[in-house]
N, CA and C of each residue as an Amber inpcrd file, in Angstrom:
protein
   186
 130.5650000 105.1120000 103.0690000 130.6020000 106.2780000 103.1650000
 129.3320000 106.9520000 102.4210000 128.4180000 107.9550000 103.2000000
 127.7450000 109.0130000 102.2010000 127.8300000 108.9680000 100.9640000
 126.6300000 109.8110000 100.1790000 126.6930000 110.1940000  99.0220000
 126.9930000 111.1550000  99.0300000 127.7110000 111.5780000  98.3520000
 128.1620000 113.6810000  98.1210000 127.4560000 113.9420000  96.9120000
 126.8890000 115.1930000  97.2490000 126.7180000 116.2260000  95.8620000
 127.1070000 117.3080000  95.7310000 127.7060000 117.4560000  94.5680000
 128.6750000 118.8650000  93.8460000 127.4860000 119.8510000  93.1090000
 127.4510000 121.1550000  93.9500000 126.3450000 121.9980000  93.6000000
 126.6630000 123.5170000  93.3890000 126.3260000 123.4530000  91.6220000
 126.9790000 124.6200000  91.4610000 126.1550000 125.4490000  90.9130000
 126.2890000 126.8640000  91.1680000 125.5730000 127.7980000  91.3280000
 125.2180000 128.8830000  89.7530000 124.8500000 127.6420000  88.6650000
 124.7130000 128.4380000  86.9550000 124.1920000 129.6310000  86.7510000
 122.9730000 129.9080000  87.5700000 122.1200000 130.7020000  87.3610000
 121.8400000 132.0340000  88.4110000 121.9500000 133.4840000  88.3060000
 121.9140000 133.9870000  89.3570000 120.5710000 134.0650000  89.9070000
 120.1260000 134.1930000  91.7100000 119.2380000 134.4910000  91.7670000
 118.5520000 135.7120000  92.0000000 118.8020000 137.1240000  91.4940000
 118.7140000 138.3660000  91.3860000 117.0840000 138.0980000  90.4260000
 116.0520000 138.6600000  91.2920000 114.7310000 138.9460000  90.2080000
 114.1570000 137.4530000  90.5880000 114.4080000 136.4610000  91.9560000
 114.2610000 135.4340000  91.7140000 113.0910000 135.7980000  93.6890000
 112.3250000 135.4190000  93.9380000 111.9030000 135.6160000  95.3220000
 113.1610000 135.2540000  96.6850000 112.7340000 136.2730000  98.0090000
 113.3730000 136.1480000  98.7290000 113.8140000 134.4900000  99.6500000
 112.7520000 133.6780000  99.3140000 113.0110000 132.6760000  99.5540000
 114.0400000 131.5360000  98.7040000 113.8300000 131.8100000  97.4720000
 114.8590000 131.1930000  96.2980000 116.5350000 131.5950000  96.8020000
 116.4280000 133.4800000  96.9370000 118.0180000 133.4890000  97.6580000
 118.2890000 133.0960000  98.9570000 117.7120000 133.4660000  99.9420000
 117.7430000 132.6330000 101.4030000 118.0550000 131.5260000 101.1030000
 117.0060000 129.8040000 100.0040000 117.4400000 128.7510000 100.1020000
 119.0820000 128.8610000  99.4190000 119.6350000 129.8160000  98.6610000
 120.6700000 129.3710000  97.4300000 121.9130000 129.9980000  98.9280000
 121.4590000 130.8750000  99.5290000 122.8250000 131.2970000 100.5300000
 122.8270000 130.2460000 101.8870000 121.6220000 129.6280000 101.6940000
 121.7690000 128.0970000 103.0840000 122.7630000 127.1590000 102.6140000
 122.8360000 127.0500000 101.3070000 123.4340000 126.0580000 100.6260000
 125.2270000 126.2460000 100.4930000 125.1800000 127.3300000 100.6530000
 126.8100000 127.9070000 100.8910000 127.2540000 127.9260000  99.8110000
 126.8170000 129.2140000  98.7510000 126.6020000 129.5650000  97.1670000
 126.3370000 131.4950000  97.6890000 127.4190000 131.6420000  96.9330000
 127.6110000 133.5290000  97.1690000 127.4890000 133.7960000  95.5870000
 128.1670000 132.9130000  94.9370000 128.7150000 133.5760000  93.5860000
 128.3650000 132.6260000  92.2790000 128.4950000 133.4430000  91.1910000
 128.0440000 132.3930000  90.2390000 129.2100000 131.5020000  89.7450000
 129.2400000 130.1400000  89.1930000 129.9350000 128.8840000  88.9360000
 130.5800000 128.6990000  90.6340000 130.3130000 129.1970000  91.5750000
 130.7690000 128.7160000  93.0020000 130.2620000 127.3790000  93.1740000
 130.6820000 126.1120000  93.4590000 130.4490000 124.9730000  93.9040000
 130.9030000 124.7070000  95.4900000 130.1000000 123.8890000  95.8970000
 129.9480000 123.4450000  96.7500000 129.9080000 121.8520000  96.8800000
 130.4820000 121.0940000  98.2490000 130.0760000 119.6190000  97.6810000
 130.0500000 119.7600000  99.2710000 128.2230000 118.7200000  99.4140000
 127.6250000 118.3390000 100.3640000 127.3410000 117.2100000 100.5100000
 126.8450000 116.8100000 101.5130000 126.1780000 115.5800000 102.1240000
 124.6140000 115.0780000 101.4180000 124.4800000 114.2950000 100.3240000
 123.2060000 113.9920000 100.0830000 122.1350000 113.2610000 101.6580000
 121.3480000 114.9170000 101.9480000 120.2250000 114.1590000 102.6160000
 118.8560000 114.8560000 102.4310000 117.6130000 113.7710000 102.7620000
 116.5160000 114.6720000 102.3850000 116.5890000 116.0140000 102.7350000
 116.6800000 116.7460000 103.7580000 117.0840000 118.1330000 103.8200000
 117.8260000 118.7760000 102.3610000 118.5630000 118.5890000 102.1220000
 119.5350000 119.1070000 101.0650000 118.5890000 118.9490000  99.4500000
 117.8800000 117.5640000  99.9960000 117.2820000 117.5040000  98.5280000
 116.4880000 118.3870000  98.0120000 115.6200000 118.7730000  99.6060000
 114.0810000 119.7950000  99.6210000 114.6860000 120.8250000  98.7960000
 116.1730000 121.2930000  99.5880000 116.5840000 122.7550000  99.5470000
 116.7130000 122.2030000  97.5620000 117.3330000 121.7980000  97.0460000
 117.8670000 121.8210000  95.8440000 116.4510000 121.8800000  94.8900000
 115.4450000 121.1120000  95.1150000 113.9260000 120.9700000  94.7500000
 114.2050000 122.2610000  94.2810000 113.8610000 123.4160000  95.4580000
 113.0590000 124.6490000  95.7140000 114.0890000 125.6080000  94.2980000
 115.4960000 125.3110000  94.1480000 115.7790000 126.2780000  93.3420000
 116.7360000 125.0770000  92.4420000 116.0140000 124.0400000  91.6130000
 116.8600000 123.3810000  90.3660000 117.1630000 124.0250000  89.2520000
 116.4170000 124.9080000  89.3780000 116.4100000 125.7930000  88.1830000
 117.5230000 126.9680000  88.1010000 118.1380000 127.0140000  88.9280000
 119.4030000 127.9510000  89.2470000 120.8100000 127.0310000  89.2650000
 120.6910000 125.7340000  89.5670000 121.8910000 125.3150000  90.1630000
 122.1830000 124.1250000  89.3030000 123.3730000 123.5630000  88.8330000
 123.9030000 122.0780000  88.6720000 123.9790000 121.2710000  89.8380000
 123.4420000 120.0370000  89.4550000 123.6000000 119.1570000  90.9830000
 124.3610000 117.5580000  89.8260000 125.6620000 117.5400000  90.8280000
 126.3490000 116.7670000  90.2290000 127.0940000 115.4710000  91.4300000
 126.5210000 113.7070000  91.8130000 126.7930000 113.1380000  92.4110000
 128.4110000 112.9750000  91.9900000 129.2460000 112.7740000  93.6370000
 130.4340000 113.1080000  93.5590000 130.6710000 111.6900000  93.5580000
 131.5350000 111.1340000  92.3700000 131.9720000 109.3760000  92.2600000
 132.9540000 108.9350000  93.0070000 132.5090000 108.2210000  94.1080000
 133.3330000 107.4990000  94.8820000 133.5490000 105.6230000  94.2900000
């Protein structure tokens, strides 16, 4: 079973570059404190590395 990550937007992307805003949107996050569950992939890890100052990342336990 693939590892899953729970991603929560904890800080607004307002005032950050358009690249950061687009990355947050691509993660499926639209508003503060919204969470999404995504499959852990190298592509996702790269996106999270770009916006790690805006999001909280938790592993979904199995």
